[in-house]
N, C-alpha and C positions, 0 to 999 in steps of 0.2 A: 474509336471515339468512346465506347463504353468503358474500356479499360482506363482511358485518361480521366473520365468522369469519376470512376471509382477512386483513383489516386487523388484527384482534386478534392473529393469529399472524405478522404481518409482522416479520421479525427485523431488528435493527440491523445484522446482518452484510450486508444487502443493499447497504450503501454500499461494500462491497468491489468491487462491479460498477463503481461510478464510479471507484474507485481504479485498477482494471485498464484501463478505457477511457481515462481521463485519461493514464495512463502511455503507452498506445499512441499517443494523440494527440501527446504530446510527442515520442515516438520519430519520428513522421513529420514533425513540424515541424522537428526537428533534421536529419533525413535530407534534407528539402527544402533546408535552409539550407546544410548541409555536404557533402552527397553529390549534390546536383542532382536529387533525386527530384521528381516532379510535385507542385506545391503543392496541387492540388485534393484529394488524398487527405487531407492534414491538415485542410483546410477542411471537408470532409465529416465527418471525425471530430469536429471541434469542435462541429458542429451536433448530431451524434448524442449525444455525451457530455453536452452541455448539456441536451438534451431528457430524457435518461434520469435525470440528476441531478434535474431538476425533478419528474419523475414519482415517483422514490423519496422525495425530500424531502417531497412532498405527501402520499404514502401514510403515511409515518412520522409526519408532522404530524397526520394524522387519527387515527392510533393514539394519539398523545399526548393528543389532544383527547377521544376517546371511550373509550379503554382505558388511562387513565393508570396504573392499578394494575399492568397488565402491563408498562408501561415501567419503573415503579419496581422490579418484580421483576427485569427484565433488568439494571437499573443496580445491583442488589444481588447479582447472581449472580457468583461468583468467576471464572468464565471469560468470560461474555458482557460484563462490564463493560469488558474490553479492546477490544471492537469498537466502543465509542462513539467512540473516537478516529478510526475510519474516516470519521466525519462531518467532523471538523475537517480531517483529511488530504485529504478530497475538496475542501473549500474551498481549501486551500492549493495542491493540484494544479491546480485550475481557475484559480487566480490566475496560475500559471505558464503555463497554456494561453493565457490572455488577455493575457499581458504585452506581446506584440508586436502585439496586435490592438486592444485598447482598454485603455490603461494605467489609466484611472480605475476601470474595472470590476475590473481586476486588483488595484488597491490596496484597494478595498472588500472583495474576497474575501479578500485577505491579512490585513487587520486583523481581520476576523471569524474567520477560521481560526486566526490566531495567539492571539487572546484565548481562544477555546474550547479550543485545544490547551493553553494554559497552565493553565487551570482543570482540564482532564482529567488533565494530568500530575500536578499536586499532589493531586487527588482520588484518582486510581488508586494512586499510591504510598502515600498515607496509608491507603487501603483495605487494601493489602497489609500495612501495618505494624500496623493496629489490629484486623484480623479474624483469626480462627483459620484461616489458610491451610494447606492440606495440600500436600505435594510433588506429589501427583497433580493438583492444580489448575493447576500450572504447565504451560505448553506454549508453543510458539513465538509464539502470539498475544499473549503478554505483551510482545513487541517492538513491537506496534502503537502503544501510547501513547508509546513512546520514539522510534520512527522519525519520528513527526510533528515532533518538535523539530528533527531534522536536516534536514527538508524546509523548515522556516521560512526559513533563510538563502537558499535558492535562489529563492523567490518574492519575498523582501523586498530582495534585492540591488538597489541603485541608488536606492532612495527611503527606506531605513531606516538609521539609524546603524549602522556596522559593528560597534561594540561590543555592541549588542543582538543582532545576528546571531551573533556569536561566543559569546554567552551560551547561546543555544539550541543551537548546534552542540556546545558543551562538555557541556551537560546530556545531550543525546542520546547522544553517544559514551561518556560516563562510565557511564551506566546500561546501555548495550549491553555494555560490558566487564564490568559487575557481573552482569548477568542471564545472559550466555552460559554461564558454568560451571554456573549453577543449572539451566538448561534442558538442557544436555548431560548433567548428572547425572541429571535426571529421565528423559530419553529412554533412557539406557543402563542404569541400575541399578534402575528401577522398571517397573511394568506398561507395556506398549506403549500408544501412543496409540490411542484409539478410531478406527475406520476413517474416520469423517467428519472427524477432525482430522488425518489424515495429510497432506493437502495443505498444512496450515500449516507443515510442515517447510520449504517453499519460502520462508517468511518469514525463515529464517536468512540468505538472500541479501541481503535488503533493507537492514539497517542499514549494512553496509560499502559496498554499492553506492551507496546514497543518500549515505552519508558522503563518498565520493570526489567525487561531483558537487558537494556542498555545499562541500567543502574547496577544490575547483578554483575555485568562485565566489568564495570569500573570499580565497584567496591568488593566484589566477591563475597557478599554476605546478604542475607535476607533479614533486614532490620525493619523498623516501624515504617519508614518512608517507602520501602519496597512493598511492604504489606498494604500500605495505603494505595499505591498505584495499582497493584493487582486487584484490590477490592473494588476500586472504581471501575476498572475494566470488566470485572466480573458482574458488577451491577448493570452496566450497559448491555452486557451479553444477555443477562436474564431479562432485562427490560425489552430487548428486541425479540427474544424468544416469546415473551408474553404477548407481543404485538404481531406474532407470525401470520395471523389471518390477513393482515394488511398487505403482506408481501406475496401471499400465495395467489392473489388475483391480479397481479401486475402483468401488463403486456410486456413482452421482451424488448429490452433496449440494451445497447452495449454497456450501459451503466450498471447492468446486473453484475459486472465484474467487481463492482464496489462491495459486493457481498464477500468476496473471496479473500483478499489480503487481510482485512481485519480479523476474520475467523482464523486464518493461518497464524497471524501474530498472536492471538489469544491462545492458540494451541501451543505455540512455541514457548510463550510465557509460562503456561501451566507446566509444560515439560521441564523448563528451566527451574521453576520454583520447586517442583517435586524432586528434581535431581539435587537441589541444594538442601532442602529440608527433610526429604524422605518421609513426609507426612502423607499417609494414604489418600486423604481427601483430594489433594492436588493431583495425585495419580489418577484418581477416578475421573476428575474433571478433564484431565489431559486426554485420557482414553476416549471419553465421550466426544470431545471436540475433534480428536483425530479422525474419528469415523464421520462426524458431521461435516467437517471441512472437506474431506475427500469426496463425500457424496455431493455436496453443494458444488464443488469445482467441476466434478464430472458432469453434473446436470447442466451447469452454465456453459461448460465447454461444448456439450452436445447441442444445446440450443443455439450457440454461436455458429457452429458448423452447419446446422440446419438452415439458419437464416442466411448464411453466406452462400449456401447451395441454391437458395431461392433468390439470390441477388438483392436481398433487402438490407444488407449492411453497406455502409459507405455510400449512402444516397443523400441527395440534397434535402435539407429539412424544409 
């Protein structure tokens, strides 16, 4: 009975764990390639994130099988619906992780992730249009279904037509620009975000950070637009660092994993910009973020395991 209750309350948000760990894996893959870091760190990280993805996907699959009404409830929820894209993004990130390890696996993961991401983008946007959404329903998690589109070109580069990749990049960047003022309006002029959603503020970093990585893949050059995207991501990173005291006193929620992927994305963006420009400033930022991202993910991972051991994860709200 206890096990079945855990599965029944297993949230779709758990795929944010895979996003964070995949991002960290890519960080160390690029650090090994461009900075001479030991490759065994990335190799070990690949094994860990693959195993964790298999466990989370299996558990959520069991929820779909035995508690489908609960899944339908999540899919119809005005906030939780946005986290379903964490599954497609996990597939896309794993395709990037495996790109230089096993290209056939990477391609299969990419095609699955891109198809699911396409469906979820259309479904989520149509959901926003056709349902009676309130301004308080909006929060930075709305960027999740959008960020997935910007990730698509990164994993698909080299074996997918460039025009298809540009399509996904364009859709992602367009809706980031559209949604940003809505989210900022909600944060500033309406009720403050609930405590457990405060970590989602870090998602503000993700669209421009992933955007600059994707743009560099497509254009292979660091021009004014790439600099604009990176600068916006850097601004949000500094802003949230300035607000750090607001996060230090938070009670643990599984939403803490929202801290992780945006930090990893910003680290990868800094590494990519440094690799492209060889400007020391970007190398310093990348090195600082690499340490910060590793420490944050290690701490959030520890807290998650601690609360899992206390059976305080996957319980009814």
